[in-house]
One Martini backbone bead per residue (centre of mass of N, CA, C, O) as a GRO file, in nm:
protein
  242
    1MET     BB    1   0.096   0.037   0.023
    2ALA     BB    2   0.076   0.357  -0.025
    3PRO     BB    3   0.178   0.634   0.085
    4PRO     BB    4   0.083   0.920   0.192
    5PRO     BB    5   0.073   1.223   0.109
    6PRO     BB    6   0.211   1.506   0.174
    7GLN     BB    7   0.155   1.759   0.386
    8PRO     BB    8   0.115   2.074   0.422
    9ARG     BB    9   0.266   2.320   0.575
   10ALA     BB   10   0.227   2.531   0.820
   11THR     BB   11   0.165   2.882   0.793
   12SER     BB   12   0.260   3.215   0.884
   13THR     BB   13   0.122   3.544   0.871
   14VAL     BB   14   0.246   3.866   0.908
   15MET     BB   15   0.075   4.141   0.975
   16PRO     BB   16   0.053   4.454   0.948
   17ASP     BB   17   0.035   4.733   1.162
   18ILE     BB   18  -0.199   4.971   1.078
   19GLY     BB   19  -0.232   5.115   1.368
   20THR     BB   20   0.082   5.186   1.349
   21ARG     BB   21   0.150   5.527   1.350
   22SER     BB   22   0.259   5.811   1.280
   23PRO     BB   23   0.213   6.109   1.359
   24THR     BB   24   0.074   6.389   1.267
   25ARG     BB   25   0.203   6.650   1.120
   26PRO     BB   26   0.224   6.965   1.137
   27GLN     BB   27   0.153   7.249   0.986
   28ILE     BB   28   0.350   7.493   0.847
   29SER     BB   29   0.286   7.859   0.945
   30LEU     BB   30   0.532   8.015   0.943
   31GLN     BB   31   0.685   8.324   0.926
   32GLN     BB   32   0.850   8.570   0.800
   33PRO     BB   33   1.053   8.798   0.892
   34SER     BB   34   1.082   9.122   0.926
   35ASP     BB   35   1.208   9.415   0.836
   36LYS     BB   36   1.436   9.628   0.981
   37LYS     BB   37   1.511   9.926   1.078
   38LYS     BB   38   1.737  10.148   1.121
   39PRO     BB   39   1.881  10.304   1.358
   40SER     BB   40   1.948  10.570   1.505
   41LYS     BB   41   2.233  10.728   1.585
   42PRO     BB   42   2.202  10.793   1.890
   43GLY     BB   43   2.101  10.507   1.973
   44LYS     BB   44   2.350  10.355   1.865
   45LEU     BB   45   2.564  10.487   2.049
   46LEU     BB   46   2.439  10.406   2.319
   47ARG     BB   47   2.437  10.096   2.270
   48ARG     BB   48   2.740  10.068   2.233
   49PHE     BB   49   2.827  10.155   2.515
   50ARG     BB   50   2.654   9.949   2.678
   51ALA     BB   51   2.767   9.688   2.548
   52VAL     BB   52   3.063   9.726   2.629
   53PHE     BB   53   3.019   9.753   2.934
   54ARG     BB   54   2.874   9.467   2.970
   55SER     BB   55   3.081   9.271   2.811
   56PHE     BB   56   3.367   9.288   2.938
   57PRO     BB   57   3.346   9.087   3.187
   58ILE     BB   58   3.281   8.832   3.010
   59ILE     BB   59   3.550   8.813   2.848
   60THR     BB   60   3.661   8.807   3.148
   61PRO     BB   61   3.644   8.541   3.362
   62THR     BB   62   3.791   8.674   3.628
   63CYS     BB   63   3.565   8.852   3.657
   64LYS     BB   64   3.347   9.028   3.875
   65ILE     BB   65   2.993   9.061   3.899
   66PRO     BB   66   2.787   9.257   4.041
   67VAL     BB   67   2.467   9.192   4.124
   68SER     BB   68   2.371   9.485   4.203
   69LEU     BB   69   2.418   9.609   3.913
   70HIS     BB   70   2.235   9.371   3.731
   71GLY     BB   71   2.010   9.200   3.874
   72ASN     BB   72   1.748   9.402   3.808
   73ARG     BB   73   1.758   9.441   3.492
   74LEU     BB   74   1.600   9.180   3.392
   75HIS     BB   75   1.309   9.294   3.507
   76ASP     BB   76   1.306   9.497   3.282
   77ASN     BB   77   1.054   9.564   3.028
   78HIS     BB   78   1.217   9.863   2.947
   79ILE     BB   79   1.466   9.878   2.763
   80HIS     BB   80   1.652  10.103   2.628
   81GLY     BB   81   1.655  10.033   2.279
   82GLY     BB   82   1.493   9.780   2.267
   83THR     BB   83   1.389   9.449   2.144
   84ARG     BB   84   1.135   9.235   2.123
   85MET     BB   85   1.168   8.885   2.174
   86THR     BB   86   1.185   8.531   2.102
   87GLY     BB   87   1.293   8.272   2.327
   88THR     BB   88   1.428   7.928   2.283
   89LEU     BB   89   1.485   7.651   2.492
   90TYR     BB   90   1.594   7.324   2.362
   91GLY     BB   91   1.589   6.968   2.459
   92ASN     BB   92   1.736   6.700   2.548
   93ARG     BB   93   1.873   6.627   2.846
   94LYS     BB   94   2.146   6.481   2.705
   95ALA     BB   95   2.154   6.708   2.512
   96ARG     BB   96   2.203   6.966   2.330
   97ILE     BB   97   2.118   7.285   2.335
   98ASN     BB   98   1.880   7.513   2.201
   99LEU     BB   99   1.864   7.833   2.019
  100ALA     BB  100   1.578   8.040   1.957
  101ILE     BB  101   1.516   8.325   1.747
  102GLN     BB  102   1.230   8.542   1.741
  103GLU     BB  103   1.016   8.787   1.665
  104ASN     BB  104   0.788   8.567   1.701
  105PRO     BB  105   0.600   8.278   1.745
  106ARG     BB  106   0.505   8.303   1.416
  107CYS     BB  107   0.803   8.279   1.337
  108LEU     BB  108   1.080   8.225   1.202
  109PRO     BB  109   1.391   8.173   1.267
  110MET     BB  110   1.673   8.399   1.282
  111LEU     BB  111   1.802   8.201   1.507
  112LEU     BB  112   2.018   7.897   1.534
  113LEU     BB  113   2.158   7.728   1.818
  114GLU     BB  114   2.414   7.505   1.922
  115LEU     BB  115   2.502   7.436   2.238
  116ALA     BB  116   2.779   7.369   2.477
  117ILE     BB  117   2.525   7.225   2.646
  118PRO     BB  118   2.335   7.056   2.835
  119THR     BB  119   2.017   7.077   2.926
  120ALA     BB  120   2.042   6.993   3.227
  121LYS     BB  121   2.274   7.188   3.297
  122LEU     BB  122   2.133   7.458   3.236
  123LEU     BB  123   1.894   7.414   3.430
  124GLN     BB  124   2.076   7.404   3.678
  125GLU     BB  125   2.192   7.688   3.652
  126MET     BB  126   1.913   7.837   3.658
  127GLY     BB  127   1.835   7.730   3.947
  128SER     BB  128   2.067   7.925   4.085
  129GLY     BB  129   1.999   8.180   3.877
  130LEU     BB  130   2.243   8.335   3.741
  131VAL     BB  131   2.287   8.366   3.376
  132ARG     BB  132   2.581   8.379   3.157
  133ILE     BB  133   2.619   8.409   2.804
  134ALA     BB  134   2.909   8.385   2.598
  135LEU     BB  135   2.966   8.480   2.250
  136GLU     BB  136   3.254   8.420   2.049
  137CYS     BB  137   3.425   8.584   1.773
  138GLU     BB  138   3.607   8.643   1.495
  139LYS     BB  139   3.744   8.913   1.332
  140HIS     BB  140   3.705   9.008   0.984
  141THR     BB  141   3.809   9.265   0.777
  142THR     BB  142   3.713   9.129   0.486
  143GLU     BB  143   3.434   9.094   0.619
  144LYS     BB  144   3.043   9.128   0.611
  145THR     BB  145   2.917   8.973   0.842
  146LYS     BB  146   2.671   8.907   1.021
  147LEU     BB  147   2.650   8.832   1.340
  148ILE     BB  148   2.412   8.602   1.316
  149ASP     BB  149   2.594   8.456   1.068
  150GLU     BB  150   2.781   8.319   1.233
  151PRO     BB  151   2.892   7.981   1.259
  152ILE     BB  152   3.097   8.021   1.518
  153TRP     BB  153   3.137   7.976   1.884
  154THR     BB  154   3.259   8.080   2.181
  155MET     BB  155   3.175   7.942   2.502
  156TYR     BB  156   3.028   8.097   2.797
  157CYS     BB  157   2.945   8.001   3.145
  158ASN     BB  158   2.992   8.188   3.396
  159GLY     BB  159   3.312   8.211   3.284
  160ARG     BB  160   3.301   7.922   3.147
  161LYS     BB  161   3.436   7.715   2.932
  162THR     BB  162   3.234   7.485   2.706
  163GLY     BB  163   3.292   7.563   2.394
  164TYR     BB  164   3.062   7.543   2.116
  165GLY     BB  165   2.873   7.732   1.893
  166VAL     BB  166   2.623   7.643   1.637
  167LYS     BB  167   2.511   7.731   1.339
  168ARG     BB  168   2.181   7.656   1.201
  169GLU     BB  169   1.943   7.513   1.022
  170PRO     BB  170   1.628   7.439   1.019
  171ASN     BB  171   1.460   7.163   1.066
  172GLU     BB  172   1.183   6.978   1.083
  173ASP     BB  173   1.181   6.951   1.395
  174ASP     BB  174   1.211   7.250   1.460
  175LEU     BB  175   0.949   7.345   1.317
  176ILE     BB  176   0.757   7.173   1.485
  177ILE     BB  177   0.822   7.299   1.756
  178MET     BB  178   0.745   7.591   1.677
  179GLN     BB  179   0.453   7.518   1.602
  180LEU     BB  180   0.362   7.400   1.881
  181LEU     BB  181   0.461   7.698   2.018
  182ASN     BB  182   0.295   7.943   1.881
  183ALA     BB  183   0.098   7.991   2.151
  184VAL     BB  184   0.367   8.050   2.311
  185SER     BB  185   0.520   8.309   2.497
  186MET     BB  186   0.536   8.172   2.791
  187GLY     BB  187   0.739   7.901   2.924
  188ALA     BB  188   0.740   7.554   3.054
  189GLY     BB  189   0.840   7.211   2.946
  190VAL     BB  190   0.704   6.930   2.765
  191LEU     BB  191   0.751   6.716   2.478
  192PRO     BB  192   0.642   6.455   2.350
  193SER     BB  193   0.763   6.227   2.124
  194GLU     BB  194   0.490   6.192   1.957
  195ASN     BB  195   0.499   6.499   1.862
  196THR     BB  196   0.818   6.514   1.747
  197ASP     BB  197   0.967   6.247   1.654
  198ILE     BB  198   1.173   6.185   1.893
  199PRO     BB  199   1.375   5.915   2.015
  200ASP     BB  200   1.485   6.051   2.311
  201GLY     BB  201   1.223   6.166   2.409
  202GLU     BB  202   1.171   6.412   2.594
  203LEU     BB  203   1.118   6.765   2.548
  204THR     BB  204   1.270   7.050   2.659
  205TYR     BB  205   1.133   7.379   2.748
  206MET     BB  206   1.201   7.746   2.713
  207ARG     BB  207   1.002   8.044   2.717
  208ALA     BB  208   1.074   8.396   2.626
  209HIS     BB  209   1.133   8.715   2.668
  210PHE     BB  210   1.350   8.934   2.481
  211GLU     BB  211   1.600   9.181   2.497
  212ARG     BB  212   1.730   9.358   2.226
  213VAL     BB  213   2.074   9.478   2.209
  214VAL     BB  214   2.241   9.696   1.990
  215GLY     BB  215   2.569   9.812   1.980
  216SER     BB  216   2.679   9.675   1.712
  217ARG     BB  217   2.808   9.484   1.452
  218ASP     BB  218   2.974   9.326   1.720
  219SER     BB  219   2.707   9.359   1.919
  220GLU     BB  220   2.486   9.157   2.128
  221THR     BB  221   2.190   9.150   2.348
  222TYR     BB  222   2.008   8.913   2.564
  223TYR     BB  223   1.725   8.968   2.777
  224MET     BB  224   1.552   8.821   3.009
  225MET     BB  225   1.201   8.834   3.079
  226ASN     BB  226   1.015   8.890   3.362
  227PRO     BB  227   0.756   8.902   3.525
  228ASP     BB  228   0.597   9.082   3.732
  229GLY     BB  229   0.705   8.955   4.045
  230ASN     BB  230   0.917   8.755   3.917
  231SER     BB  231   1.189   8.547   4.064
  232GLY     BB  232   1.330   8.414   3.842
  233PRO     BB  233   1.535   8.333   3.618
  234GLU     BB  234   1.845   8.462   3.489
  235LEU     BB  235   1.921   8.579   3.146
  236SER     BB  236   2.219   8.621   2.946
  237ILE     BB  237   2.312   8.707   2.597
  238PHE     BB  238   2.630   8.727   2.434
  239PHE     BB  239   2.744   8.894   2.135
  240VAL     BB  240   3.092   8.874   2.019
  241ARG     BB  241   3.323   9.054   1.813
  242ILE     BB  242   3.706   9.030   1.826
   0.00000   0.00000   0.00000
């Protein structure tokens, strides 16, 4: 008697999980920043003097800045000659923090820097009170690059050299973060990874109004503004071309 024919082996087919999809990315509706008029000559000379006066101690890390001299200045919401901007510090806690400067929350960043300090470290510094970041670059007499267009900066945080800050163009993730925060004028918190599609987990951000003071074509300062009566962290960011 002939043996029975072999039966086909059972196979299993793994169907793709069509229910697991990446979240829908928000549509980017950020606007281009408007062109600003050049300041008048008297105001420009005054801001130049004040920027040099304020920036000099930061350039020399060994100098001590009396807190009583500048400590309350950052709470002033009307610095003479300044322009109000929106500044956002954001990044994953173990990654380098980013600084985005916008004309307002609805505009594309006019400046985006990757700073040479981890997000958690800078938040720790800000938790202790006064934080001053100085960004320096070398002046080239043959070039006429705008200050905020300089590609690389030597960075100091509270007088200590921490490495380099690098200017870069916003990528898709940066634009999504700015879009998600376009309704936030001031505040701090986290964005879950499913919203930003960033694999390293939650993204921490802090957004505030900054007063921009242009001293000259080689110096600008950004002072973080706290709401009236709020004794929160104080932050100053100096850009100097030397």
